[in-house]
Each structure stands twice: as structure tokens, then as C-alpha cells.
C-alpha positions, 0 to 999 in steps of 0.5 A: 362498283357504284351505288345509286339511290332513288325514291320508289316513284322513280320507276322508269328509265336506265341510269348508267354509272361507272367509277374510274379509281385512278382519276376518282371520277364518277360518270353518270348518264341517265336516259331520257325515260328516267322519271325523277331525281336520284342520288350517288351514294358515297361509300369509303370502300368504293370511292376514295373520299380522301380526295376530291371526287369528279362527277361527269354527266353529259357535258357537265363536270363538277368536282366535289369534296365529300365530307363524311357525315357520322349522322349520315353513316348512322342513318345508313346503318339503321336503314340497311342494318349492316355496317358494311353497306353503310354510306357516309354521304350522297349528292343528288343528280339535280344538284350536279346539273343545277350548277350548270343552269 
């Protein structure tokens, strides 16, 4: 399971995402109709945050070390109202592809 987040105005297209636990790799493939940026959310029960996370999209591969943020966690709890749904960080898709331009 993997969580994504987008603003309400990102309302077209399909993003296919998957997580491979053994390699700690997230693969994200938005189709050409996606009309805006989106984020990959990091939840410690869904992704192993004790080691680097590899994010793949198309021919781009980027490895990131997620540093859980208490402030992000608290804001996430306020937003969802449920500590079990709270995330500790995120990365924007635009940041992943930006590193290759």
C-alpha cells in the first residue's frame, strides 16, 4: 500500500504506484493526463524509513533518505484526526523529476 496526495485541482489522469518492500522501492507512473503535481506520503507502517527509499518513475531513479518530521506528523494528525493515518514526511513528484532536468 502506498499513499499519494494531490491538490483538489489535480483532477485528471491516473497515477499508478507500487511499493517493493525487499528493495524499499517506490515506483510511480503518472499517465499523460495528470494535470498537476502530487506527493508521495511516507508512513512508517507502509515504508521502511530506517533505510534509504528508492523512487523510480520512467527512466528516473532517485534515492532519498526520509527524515521523519515531528512537525509534519503533528500537522498530519490534525488534518486526518487519526494518529494511525498520520504521515511523517512527503516528497513531491516534481522534485523527483526535477533532479533529472
